[in-house]
Each structure stands twice: as structure tokens, then as C-alpha cells.
N, C-alpha and C positions, 0 to 999 in steps of 0.2 A: 650194781649200777656203777658203771664208768664215771670217775669223777673229772669234771671239766678243768682244762687249765684255768688258773688266775688272770684275770685282766691286768694288763701291764701298766697300770697308773703312771708309776714312777717313771717308766721309759717314755711315756707319752708327754708328761711334763718336761722332761729333759729336751724333746725336740720342740715342743712349744716355747719352752725358755729360750732356746738357741735361735728360733724364727722371730721371736719378739725384738732380740737383739736391742736397740735402746728404748724399747718401749714396755708397757704393762699390759695385762689384762685382769678384766673385772667380771667375776662370772657369779650372779646372784641365784639362788634358789628359786624355783619356779613358785607363784604363791598357793595357799592352799584356796581352794574353790568352795563355794558354799551354794547349796539349794535351798532356797526359801530363807530362813532365820540362821540357824546355826548348824543345821545338818551339813556335813562335810561330803563333798565325793571324794571316793578314793583317791588318795594322791599319788599324783605321778610327776616324778622328778624332772626337771631342767637337763635335758639331754646333752649339753655343753658341760655343765658341771658335773654331772655323772660321768660323762668322758674323762675329762681330765682328773678327776679326784677319787671317783667312787661314791662321793656322797649323795644320798638317795633319799634325803628328808627334807622338811621346809626348813626356813630360816637359818639360812647361812650365806657368806658371801666368801668366795675365794678371789685372792689377789696372787697374781704371777707377775713377776718382775725381772724381765730379762736383763736390765741395765743394773741391777744390783750385785754386790759380792756377798751379801749376808740376807736373811730373811726374803729368799727368793719366792718361797711358797708360804703364804699366810692365809690362815683360816680366821672367820668370825663367826662365832657360833653362839647359840644361848646356853646360858650358865645352867646348874642344876636349880631346880626350882620344884619343891614338892608339891604345890598346889598344881601349878602346869602340868606336873607328870602325873598328877591323877586322872586327868582328863585325857592328856595327849601319849601317856606312855613315857618310860624312863630315858632318860639322856644320858650320854657321856659326860663327864669331868673333862676339864680342858686338858689336862694331861694325858687322858685316856684318848682324846681326839687326835692329838699331836702324834700319841705313839701308833694308833690303828691308822691314821691317814697320811703319816708321814711328812707331816707338815714342820718346816721350819719354825714357825710360831702361831700360836694360837691364843686370839684375843676373844673377850666376851662380845657378842653382838651390840650390845648398847654401847661398846666404845667405836664403833664404825665411824661415826661423824666426826671425831674428834681424831683418830688414828689413820683414817683411810686417806684423805687429801695428802698429807704427809708422805705416806707410803707410796703414790704413783705419781706425784708432782716432779719428781726428779727426771722420770723418762720422758721421752720426746712424744711417744704416740701412746694414746689409752685405748686400747681394744675394748669397747664396750657398747651395747646396744641400748641406745636412749629408751626409755619406756617400759625397760626390763623389771625395774624396781623403783619405786619412788624415792626410798633411801639413797640407792646407789646413785641415782640421777643425780641427788644433791652433792653428793661425794664428789663425783666426776667433775660437774661444774666448778666446785670448789678447786678440785686439782688442777682443772684448766686456767682458772684465774690466777692461782699462786704459780703454777709455770711459767705463765706469760711475764709475771715479774721477775721470776727467778732467770728466765731465758734472757731478759735485757740486761742483768747483771752478770752472769754466769757464762752464757753461751748456750746453755742446755735446760729445757723443762717442757712440761708436758703443754704442748700446742697443736697437736693431731688427735681427732677422734675417729676413729676407726672400727669397721664391724668386725668381732671374733671369728666370723666366717672366712676372713681373710687368710687366716691360720688355721683355721680348725676344720673348714670343711676339705680342703684336700688331702688332710688325714683321715678324716672320717670317710672318705668315699672307697679307701682302699683298706679292708679288713685284715687284721691280725688272725692267727691260728684260733687264740681265746674267743674271738669273736665269732668265726666261721663255725667253731665247735658249738656255740651256743645258737648260731641260726640254722645248723644243722637240726639242732634238737627242737627248735620251735617249728621247722618245716614238718620235721616226723610227727609231733604231736599234732599238728593241724591235718597233715594226711590222714592220720588215724581217728580223728575225730569226725572228719569228713565222711570216711566209711562208714562210720556209725550214725551219722545223721541223716545222710542221705535218703535212707529207705524212708525216713518221715516225711518226704517230699511226695504226697499223694492226695488225691482229690477229698476235700473236706478238711485238710487239716489247715491250722493256720500258720502263716509266715512266722509268727511269734514262736510256735513250738519247733520250728527247725532251728530258729536261733537259740532257743533253750538248750535244744540237744547238742547244738555246737560249742556253746558256750561252756558247758555243765561239762562236755568231752574235754575241753582244754584244760579245766581246773584239775579235773579227775587224773590227768596224767601228769600234773605237776606246772603247768603253766601259771602265770600270774594273773591272767585273763586275757580277754580280746585285745589285739594290738590296736585295734579301730572299731568304729560301730559296724557292727555286722550287718551286711546286707543280704535278705532274703526277698526277692522280688518277682512275683508271679505276674505272667502275662503282660499286658501293657505296662506294669510297674516298673520292668526292668529295662524301658526306655528312658527311665530317668536314671542318668549315669550314678547320683549320689544318694539314690533312695535309701531311706534308712528307717521308715516309719514302721514297716514289719507288720502291718495291721491288718491285712486283708487276708481272706481265706482263698485255699488253692483251688481252682476248678479243674475239672477233669481233663480239660483240653488244653491246660496251661503248660507254656515252658517256663521253668523256675529258676532264676539267675541266683547263685549262691555265692557272695564275696567276702570272705572271713579270714582270720588269722591269729593264732597264738601268740602271745609275747611271751618269752621264755628268757630269764636272766635280764630283761629289760630290752631285748633283740626282737624283732619282729619277723613272722612269717605272713605270706599275703596272696590267698588262693583264689580263683573263681572257677566254678563249675556250672553250666546250665543244663537242667536235664529235664524231661517231660514227667509231668504228674502221673501220667498212663503208663509209664516205663517203656513205651515205644513212640517212633517220630518218624514219618514219612511225608512224601511231598516236597513243596518247595521249603518247608522248615526245616525237613531233614538235609535239604541240598544245602539251605543256609548254614546250618551246624557244620557240615563238612567243609564249607568254604573257610569257616573261621578255624576249623583245624589244620585245614592245609595254611592259612597263613601262620599259625603257631609254627609250624614245622618250618615253614621258610624263614621265619624271623629266628628261629632258633639256630639254622644254620648257618646264620650270621653270627652268631654269638662265640666269639675268637679272642684271642691277643691280638690287639692292633687295629679290631673292629671298631665301629662307634654305634651310639644309640641311634643316629641318624640311618645308617645303614640297615639296622635292624628294623626300624619303622619303614624305611623303604621297601624291604623285601616283604614285609606283611602287608603292606598298603598295595603294592603290585599284586598280590594274590587276592586281596579284596577285590580291587577293581576288576581283576580278572573273573571273579567268582560273579561280582555283580552284573557284567556282560554275559556272563553265560548263562544267568538265570533271566536275563531279560528285564534287570531291572533298570539299568541303563544303557545305552546303545551307542556304538562308536568302538573304534579302536582302543584296546586297553591304556597304550601309552598317550592316547590323547585325554581320556577320561582321567588318567593321573595327572597329566598337566594340566587340566583345567578344574583337578580338584573336585569333580562332581561325585568321587566316591565318599569324600567328607560329609555329604549330606547322610551317609548311613554308617560312618566310621569316623566321628568328629573328635576323638582324643589320640594321644600319642600311644604308641606301643609298651614303651618302658618309662619307670622311674627308678632311681637309686633306693636301695632298702638296706636298712640296719636299726641303730636306735630308734630312729623315726620311720614310720611306714613311707612316707615320702622323704628319704633322707636328704641331707643336703649335698652338694657338689654341683660343678658346672657341668653341663653337657656339651657346651661350646665355649671356648676362650678366643684371645684376640689373634690366636695362631690356627684357629679353626677348630673342628670339633675334637672334643676329649676322647682318647683312644684307651680301649680297654687293656687293662693289666692285671694279672693274677690278683687274686683278691677282691676284685669288683663284685658287689652282687646288686643286682637289678630285676624288677619284674618284666615278664615279656606277657601281654595280655590284648592280642587283637580281639575285635568284636565286631558285630553289626546290629544296629537299632534301627526298626521300621516303627515310628511313631503311627498311631492312628490317623490317616489322613495322608502319609508321607510317601506310599508307595502304590500309586492307580494302574501301573503296569502289572504288578503280581499281589493283589489285594490280600491273597492268603498268607501274605508276610506281615500285614499291619498289626500293631500291637505285639511284636516280638522283639524281644532283646537277646543276644547271646555274645556271651564274654567267655574266654579260655584265659586264664592267668597262671603262670608258674613263675617261681624264683630260680634265678640262675646265677652261679657263680663262675665267674672266670678262673681259668685253671693255667698252669704252664704250658699245655699242650691243647687247649680247648674249652670246654665248658661243663658244668655239672648242673643238670637241672633238680635242684634240692626236693622239688614237690613232685618229681617225676613218678614217684609211687603210685599217683591216683590217676585213675582213668580217666581219658577226654571223651571218649566216644559215646554213643546213645544205643543201648539195648544190644550192645556187642561186646562188652567189657573191654574195647579198645581204646 
């Protein structure tokens, strides 16, 4: 098996520190979440802390100090504790943490309230998201209080609170080679698991059985698990965009929408396919499926360096509007349907979102100077769809209770785009 390249945490921190200039950044670990009393959900690390440091466990705070000459990267972590480790697993000691994560200094987490404000009060801006951690909230407020006093006497001190995303989001939206390698792997695992699981879509099966087949397929192939709550939506359930109950049985005439993705090395894939339980599709529902396929092709044609998410959405929307007119669902010239937004009754969502450590990765789609333009290394979804809720389509009642979405993951390259999930067919009954 080919070994994946290491993630460049130190290089990322150097960029972060340079962009912080006279400021600091405070990144706490995500809290442990509990089900009921003391039964823990599987831990999912905070993406920003993970991106900047590689720390993937709870109970950690990273402090990055762009204004400082020393101790520019400081970690606060739990000390060794035999009783806690009996329940939660072994911990590194402070020196091991320092060596493994490349920190300039590592302190016990219990010292955060004492040391934290002093570390960050000297910089002008504190990049921290209030509410991320009760303990860190107090540290940042105390640093701002101290900074106000310092600024009056020394001309410098913490007085501005900013979102860490102002620095991190534009870095995360363009993936490096190590990230792309993990996303390719996540995509391959997802495609293979879909290939194995889609034959389970048949009359009488439970939506939950397809879910189980997919997620076991992810784990068998080395994924950490699903990147998000798997959707298996039969019949009218597919008209609920974020349906995740997966509690119905599949009927013989159902179209079944399956939206799932593996997470590999913390990076996500995201695929949707819509298939008939019978294996065959005809009439208006087949025509609608072909319209969504056409919208996918039109959207993919707009995926190139210099393009925009808005252009991708426009091309998909134009194909959807044309298809709705062609099927007789709406009347009027296509451009008029588009301008009036009547296609949105059946296609209410955007065509794309950024993809990475998070399924909906952060990053602007439009800035002050206009839409963000695609650059090599950007990864996003292309997911056109059509949804005909019961009672929504009196012109073509055969379509009511049908939801169709086709979704792929796209990487912008130097010369065009790579469909990371293109190995999974999108057609119905023809392998296409």
C-alpha cells in the first residue's frame, strides 16, 4: 500500500504566524460529547486545531503568537494521570508532546487560566471564536482586559477580537498535495463501498440496511467512518433534503436517494446517487433522472481554473430549468423560468460546497471584489437535483414523491478538473 505524504503542520503554522502579524490565535479542542449519562460519542477533533497542529484528541488548547520572538507555538495539554488514563487511554507526557507536535513550549492544561492571558495580551488582535470553550472564553476576556491597560501605557496590547477563519479559511480552501492524497483515498473508498452497497437497494430492504452496508464498507477499507450522517431516502423521503432517519422499508416502485461519504485521515468524501429499487426506470421519472444527469454534465463543464461556484450553479440551473420546461412541469421560455426563479420550486439548493476536513468546508464563495475564482487545489461538490414533493407537481403527477440528486467531488487542477468520484456510474439500468 502506498504511504501517504505527511501533512505539513509546521509549514502551515509558519504561514499562520506570518499572517497573524501583531496578533495571536487561540484554538481549543472540541469538547467530548455525551449520550445520556456518561456514554461518549466517538470523538471528532476540532478541524481548525487539527489543521494547524495535528492534535486529534480532546483537552488541548493551542496558542499561536505572531507578535512574539519566542514561544510562538504553545500547547496546553493534560498531564499524565493514571486514573484518567485507565478510562480514557494513555497520554503523552509534556516533553513527548513538545517533541511530537513541534511546540516551542508545552504547559499543563490546568495552568491555562494563569499563563494564557499573559501569552496573548501583548498582541493587538486575538483570533478566537467566542463560545468555543468556556475556559478559553475566560482567558481571552482577561487578555483583552489586560491588553486595554497595556495599550494605554505602552501603545500595544490586545484590543481586537477576530474570527480565526479570517486567517485559516483561505488557507484551508486550497488543498496541498498531502490533503489531496487523503481526499483521493476517501473518494476511492466511498466509490468502492457504493458499488458494494447499491445492490442492497431493492424492494423490501430497510433504508437502514443500505446504510449499514455502506458504513461497514467504509470501515473495512480503512476509513475512520462516515464523514457525515448517511442518507438513504426511499420514495418521498428523498424530497426532504437532510433526511437521515433511514427508518423506512423500500417499496418496489421507489427511487432511492443515497448520499454518503467516507472520512479518511479526517478528510471527507461526499457522493450521492439515486437508483430505482426495481433496477429499471421509465416514463417521466426516467426523464427527470436524465435531466439531473444533464445538469451534472453542464456543471462539470464549468469546473476549471478561473471559474466560480456561481458559474457552476448557473449552468446546472439552466439545464434544470430547460428540463422542467421540456417535461411540462413549468411553462415558458427557459431564460424566463430562470430569471423568475421558478425552477427553484424543484431545485432549492446550491450546486456546490467546499469539501475537505469538513464536509461543508469553510471558505468564501464571494468576496468584496466578486466571486472567488477557482484555483488548482480547490475541492468542492457538484450536486444538482430535482425534488417533487407530494402535491407539488400537478402538471406531471407521476413525478410527485420523487427526489433525485447526483453528487460528485471535483478537484481543480492546473489545466481543468478531476472528478475524484467519477468511477461510480450515474445512469440507471445501463451502467452509464
